[in-house]
C-alpha positions, 0 to 999 in steps of 0.5 A, a space after each residue: 456250821 455244815 455239819 450243824 446243818 445237817 445233824 439238824 436236818 438228820 435229828 428232824 428226819 428222825 423224828 418224823 420217821 419215829 412220829 407217834 400219835 397222843 390224844 387227851 380224852 376228857 367227858 364228864 356226866 356228873 358234877 360235884 357241885 351245882 352243875 346240870 347231868 349230862 348223857 352221853 358225854 362219857 360215851 362218847 369219849 370212850 366211843 372215840 377212843 375205842 376208834 382211835 386204837 382199833 381203826 386209826 392205829 394209835 396206841 394205846 398207851 397214847 390214848 389217855 382217856 379221863 371221865 368221871 367214872 374213873 379215879 385218881 389221876 385220871 378224875 377229870 378235876 381242874 387239877 388233873 386236867 391242868 397235868 395231863 395237858 401240860 406233861 403231854 405238851 412236854 412230852 409231844 415230839 416234831 412231827 406227832 399228832 396231838 388231839 384233844 376232845 373235851 366233852 363237856 359243859 363250857 360257860 362264858 362270862 363277860 371277860 373269859 371263857 371256861 371248860 368246866 372240870 369235873 370239880 368246877 364251881 360255878 356260884 359265883 364269879 370268883 369260885 369260877 374263876 378259881 375252878 374251871 380251866 380258862 380257855 386262855 390257859 389251854 390256848 397256851 399249853 396247847 401252842 407251846 404243842 410241837 407237834 406237827 398235826 393239833 386237833 382241838 375238839 369241843 363238844 361243850 354246847 348242850 345245854 345250860 350247865 345251871 343247876 334245874 336249867 339243864 332243859 335250856 338251851 347252851 348256845 355256842 357263844 362267839 366269845 368261846 369259840 374266840 377264846 381258841 386261836 392256835 397259831 400254826 409254828 414254823 418247824 424246824 424244816 420249814 414246814 408249817 404245822 398244821 392246826 384244827 379245832 372243830 366244834 360241835 356247833 355253830 356259833 348261836 347253836 347247840 349240839 343235840 343228843 340222840 338217845 337210841 344211840 346213846 351218843 352226841 349227833 356229832 359225835 356218832 356220826 364224827 365217829 363214822 366219817 372217821 370209821 371209814 366214811 368220810 375216806 377219800 379216794 387216797 385213802 385218807 381222812 382229813 380234818 377237811 374231809 370228816 368236817 363236810 362229812 359230820 356237817 352234812 350228816 348232823 344238819 340232815 339229822 337235827 333238821 329231820 328229827 328236831 327241826 332244829 339247825 345244828 352245824 359242826 363248825 371247822 377253823 383249819 390254820 397253815 398251809 397243809 391239810 391235818 391227815 387223821 388216819 392214812 393207814 386205811 388207804 387200801 383196805 377203805 378204798 376198795 370198800 369205798 368206791 365199791 359202796 361210791 355207786 351205790 351212795 350216788 343211787 341210792 341219792 339219785 332215788 332218793 331224789 325222785 322219791 322224797 317230794 311223792 305222795 304215793 306211800 308205794 313210792 317210799 316203800 320202793 326206796 326202803 326196799 332197795 335202800 333197807 339199809 343207806 344212809 336215807 333210809 330214816 329220814 325215809 322211814 320217818 316220811 314214810 309214818 308222815 304218809 301213813 298218818 295222812 292216808 289214816 287221816 283223809 279215810 277218816 274225813 271221807 267217813 265223815 262226809 256220811 255223816 250228818 255233823 262233820 265237825 266232830 270228827 276224832 281222828 287215828 294220828 298220834 296224839 289220837 286228838 279230837 279236831 274240828 272243821 273250820 269252814 273257809 270265810 271272810 271276818 274282820 280281823 283285830 280291835 274295833 274303834 270302841 276298843 280304848 285301852 291300851 293292851 288293844 293298840 296293836 290288834 287295830 286296824 281291824 282289816 278285812 281276812 279271807 282263809 281258807 278251812 281247816 280242822 283245828 284240835 278241839 282242845 290244847 295239847 296236853 301235858 299226857 300227850 306231849 309226853 308221849 311224843 318225848 318219848 318216842 323221840 328223845 325230845 328235850 324233857 319238860 322243866 321240872 316246875 311244869 307238874 306244879 302248874 299242869 298236874 294231870 296229863 288231861 292238863 295243857 302242857 306248859 313250859 314249852 317254847 315255840 320251837 317244842 310246840 313247832 317240833 310236836 305238830 311237825 311229829 304229829 304231822 301238824 302245823 301252828 295255827 296262822 294268828 288270823 286262823 287263831 282268831 277266825 277259829 277263837 270268834 267260833 262263827 261270832 262276828 264282832 264280838 269280844 270273847 269267844 262267847 259273846 259281848 258278856 264279860 267272864 263270870 267263872 263259868 266260861 274259862 280259867 283268867 286271874 280269878 280271886 283263886 289266881 290271886 292268891 298264887 299271883 299275890 305270893 309272887 309279887 304282892 304287888 300283882 293284884 290284877 286278879 278279879 276277887 269277885 268272880 270264881 272259876 274253880 282254879 288257882 293255875 291251870 285246869 284240866 282241858 275241857 272243863 268250860 262250854 265249847 265255842 261255836 266251832 266246838 273248840 274248848 279254851 280258846 280264851 283262857 287256861 293257857 296263851 296259845 302259839 302261833 306261828 307268826 312273827 310278831 309285829 307291831 304295826 303290821 295290820 296296818 299293812 297285812 294281806 288280807 288272803 291268809 295272811 302268814 305274818 310277817 317275814 321276820 321278827 324277834 318274836 313270835 304271836 301267844 293268842 288267847 289269854 291264859 290262868 293269870 291274865 286279867 281279862 283284857 287278855 281274854 278278848 279274841 282280837 288281843 294280841 300278845 308275844 314272847 321270845 320262840 326260846 321262852 318256856 312259860 308257864 302259862 304258854 301251850 299250844 294247838 295244832 291245826 291241819 290243811 285238809 278241805 273235806 268241803 
């Protein structure tokens, strides 16, 4: 018996001494069937392979790459992926390390979650079931791998895989994330094996891409960490330290450049940590210790500078740390301060002009803005408004507001295109050109989150609901429309007239609410500014497109609101929309009418305009 145990121990020791590192990296950009394309999945796994070989020390023959740009057995179709996984599972020995990295589309149904292979077909549930890789199947294969350390990296939640919806978010679902349930084995020495799952984002979030780097944001910072940025004092990069580093960097980037949240998520099982790189010890330790003081100094200086409104403070920071980790954030802060300074200068000039209301600012979108003076007004619909659509616009209540500037026009397609070109923000749906065909039309197909991102880019914000109604009234008190009490006759605004009727009844023959006696000249959106402005010089405050406001929507908020600069409810599920639009009947053009939508919705009749908090009185 003793000889048998000794022989077993010798075999195990030999396997540990000869342990190798293996990886299977799958990246798919362009699917064969009716599935939306991705941009940087292939470049992500190619960069990961290079890092494993050049920095971590993996043998090239042990790093298996499968992308849609390859051929033969390296093409990531359904059969090839499963065969490669099973072959590796049989080859890997006790003491080895194995990484499985999938970058592509994932999808969940009510009873199962899948990784989409190159040849997967999502047309029906039956075709999906026979062509996509069930996560349970991957789980079964990986659970049989003998490796001491197993890491699964999943980046499958960038956008909707459905064809024609590639601009829609594909949020990580709990079912998908919980699908990987590898239980750590105990090896023959009694040492617990360790397994980890690293996801590009947390449940309910999506992963973003960085066009300038031609990589996913998660992939970019994960590689930075693996290349030495996440090395510890012992010269190792463990999965915990890599995840912490990636979480921090990705979180900062997405909040700064997208106004969104993306938090890479680690699930670690086993009593020991998973060491990804340990051959960086002597070289990397020196570099890391030398740079730690620099990083601390950079963080301390930024802590002092980040809230400053003085341009020279930010310039001093950038001069001290031109290539620091925080320099991109500082550069953005500097641009915002310079834009704001320019606006202030324009306003100072406006003070000396007879009509200071009409001002065109030289900010990013070159938008004409109108001064909305501070004041008090009665917000909401009066008792004489008996239509059911006005029931949540009651009771009327007194509101007091500070002055602010508001865009004279709704944000146009042309302005939004400039924002997309500079930021790499997700593009507009293809159908937008059918509703707003020129750069002079108001942009539609934008969610509330898209509108907020645009406002942040240009250094403004969305109006509150109270600000929007006050501005829409144009100085008139108690009137029904932005121009008075006269019902629209085709010369004041764009709404559901006889032109829109053709479009609406083609969609649904029961949509017959259009006013067939009115011709406003447009079947869908009109170019901005085609009708007369209201008393504050604002165009299209009634009709054309409904406009996003900053507030959460509360049906009964008016019964408990505050009077001084109200901001709306503290929470909710939908955001406020105001103003009515081209497919809406006349009752939605009322300045007091309230509407709402899910903040993720991208509707064909919803746009926005911006406001700015700078008082020149």
